[in-house]
C-alpha positions as CSV (number, residue, x, y, z in Angstrom):
1,M,-4.2,-0.3,14.3
2,R,-7.8,-1.6,14.1
3,D,-8.8,0.5,17.1
4,L,-7.7,3.5,15.0
5,G,-9.9,2.4,12.1
6,V,-6.9,1.7,10.0
7,E,-6.5,-1.1,7.5
8,V,-2.9,-2.6,7.3
9,I,-1.8,-4.5,4.3
10,A,1.7,-6.0,4.0
11,V,3.1,-6.3,0.5
12,S,6.2,-8.3,-0.3
13,T,7.9,-9.7,-3.4
14,N,8.2,-13.0,-1.5
15,S,5.8,-15.9,-2.4
16,I,2.7,-16.7,-0.5
17,Q,4.5,-19.9,0.6
18,S,7.5,-18.0,2.0
19,H,5.0,-15.7,3.9
20,K,3.4,-18.8,5.4
21,I,6.8,-20.3,6.4
22,W,8.0,-17.0,7.8
23,D,4.8,-16.7,9.8
24,E,5.0,-20.2,11.2
25,T,8.7,-20.3,12.0
26,E,9.4,-16.7,13.0
27,L,6.6,-14.2,13.4
28,S,4.3,-16.5,15.3
29,Q,7.1,-16.9,17.9
30,M,7.0,-13.1,18.5
31,V,3.3,-12.2,17.9
32,E,0.6,-14.3,19.3
33,G,-1.6,-15.6,16.5
34,G,1.0,-14.8,13.8
35,I,0.4,-12.3,11.0
36,P,-2.2,-9.9,12.3
37,Y,-3.1,-8.4,8.9
38,P,-3.2,-9.5,5.2
39,M,0.0,-10.2,3.4
40,V,0.0,-9.9,-0.4
41,S,2.6,-11.4,-2.7
42,D,3.9,-8.9,-5.3
43,S,6.3,-11.3,-7.0
44,A,6.5,-9.3,-10.2
45,G,7.0,-6.0,-8.2
46,K,4.0,-4.3,-9.8
47,V,2.8,-2.7,-6.5
48,G,6.4,-1.8,-5.5
49,K,6.9,-0.1,-8.9
50,K,3.8,2.0,-8.4
51,F,5.0,3.2,-5.0
52,G,8.6,3.6,-6.2
53,V,10.2,1.0,-3.9
54,Y,10.8,-1.8,-6.3
55,D,14.5,-2.6,-6.8
56,E,14.7,-3.9,-10.4
57,D,18.3,-5.3,-10.0
58,A,17.6,-7.2,-6.8
59,G,14.0,-8.1,-7.7
60,I,12.7,-7.0,-4.3
61,D,10.7,-4.2,-2.8
62,V,12.7,-1.9,-0.5
63,R,11.0,-1.6,2.9
64,G,8.5,1.2,3.0
65,R,5.3,2.2,4.7
66,F,2.6,4.4,3.3
67,I,-0.3,6.2,4.9
68,I,-3.1,6.6,2.5
69,D,-6.2,8.5,3.6
70,P,-9.8,7.3,3.1
71,D,-9.9,9.3,-0.2
72,G,-7.0,7.3,-1.5
73,V,-4.5,10.2,-1.2
74,L,-1.0,9.3,-0.1
75,Q,-0.4,11.4,3.0
76,A,3.0,10.1,4.1
77,M,5.7,7.6,3.2
78,E,8.8,6.3,4.8
79,V,11.4,4.1,3.0
80,L,14.2,2.5,4.9
81,T,17.0,0.1,3.9
82,P,16.8,-3.3,5.5
83,P,19.4,-2.7,8.3
84,V,17.2,0.0,9.9
85,G,14.0,-1.1,11.7
86,R,10.8,0.9,11.5
87,N,9.1,2.7,14.5
88,V,5.5,1.5,14.9
89,E,4.9,4.1,17.7
90,E,5.8,6.9,15.2
91,L,3.5,5.4,12.6
92,I,0.6,5.4,15.1
93,R,1.4,9.0,16.1
94,Q,1.3,10.1,12.5
95,V,-2.0,8.3,11.8
96,Q,-3.5,10.0,14.9
97,A,-2.2,13.3,13.7
98,F,-3.6,12.9,10.2
99,Q,-6.9,11.8,11.6
100,L,-7.1,14.8,13.9
101,V,-6.4,17.2,11.0
102,R,-9.0,15.4,8.9
103,E,-11.6,15.5,11.7
104,T,-11.1,19.3,12.2
105,G,-11.2,20.0,8.5
106,G,-7.7,21.4,8.7
107,K,-8.7,24.0,11.4
108,E,-6.2,22.3,13.7
109,V,-2.8,21.1,12.6
110,T,-0.2,19.1,14.5
111,P,3.3,20.5,15.0
112,S,6.5,18.6,15.2
113,G,6.3,15.7,17.6
114,W,2.6,16.2,18.4
115,R,1.0,13.6,20.5
116,P,-2.7,13.2,21.4
117,G,-3.6,15.6,24.2
118,K,-0.8,18.0,23.3
119,P,-1.5,21.5,21.8
120,T,-2.4,21.8,18.2
121,L,-1.9,24.9,16.0
122,K,-4.7,26.9,14.4
123,P,-3.4,27.9,10.9
124,G,-4.1,31.3,9.5
125,P,-2.8,34.8,9.1
126,D,-3.1,35.5,12.8
127,A,-0.6,32.7,13.6
128,V,2.2,34.0,11.4
129,G,5.1,35.0,13.7
130,K,3.3,33.9,16.8
131,I,3.6,30.1,16.7
132,Y,5.9,30.3,19.8
133,K,2.9,31.5,21.8
134,Q,1.0,28.2,21.0
135,W,3.8,25.7,20.8
136,T,7.3,25.1,22.2
137,P,9.8,22.3,21.6
138,D,8.9,20.9,25.0
139,N,5.6,19.9,23.6
140,A,7.3,17.7,21.1
141,F,9.9,16.1,23.3
142,N,8.3,15.7,26.7
143,E,5.4,13.4,27.4
C-alpha cells in the first residue's frame, strides 16, 4: 500500500502484548518480517465506538476497514463478521479509484468494477441516458 501513498493502521481491542504474540507465532509465518504496518491497541473500544464497530457486549471491535482521504473524509467502509475474510485486491482497487477521482477533480469517475486502464465516466448532463456508450459490464468483469 505504500507504493500507493497510503498509510495503513490496524486497530484492535487486543493488548499490545497479544499483538506481539500473534505477530511472532502466526503472522510472521505468513508474511516475511511480520506486521508490515502499525498496530494500535484500542482496549477500551474508543476508536471502535467512533467508527461504529465496537461490540459492547463482547468487548471487541467487529472487523472493518475504512478508506479515509487526505482531508480526513471517510470515503468508504466495509464491515464483516469474523467468519468472512476481506479482499485486499478489492481494497487496492477502491483506493486506486478514489485516487483517480481525486486527481481529476471529479471530472472522471469510476464505474462498477473499474480497474486502472479501464474506461472511466465523465459525469454531467451529456452523460445522462448515454452511459452505455462509454461503459459496458464487460469492462467490470473482464481483465
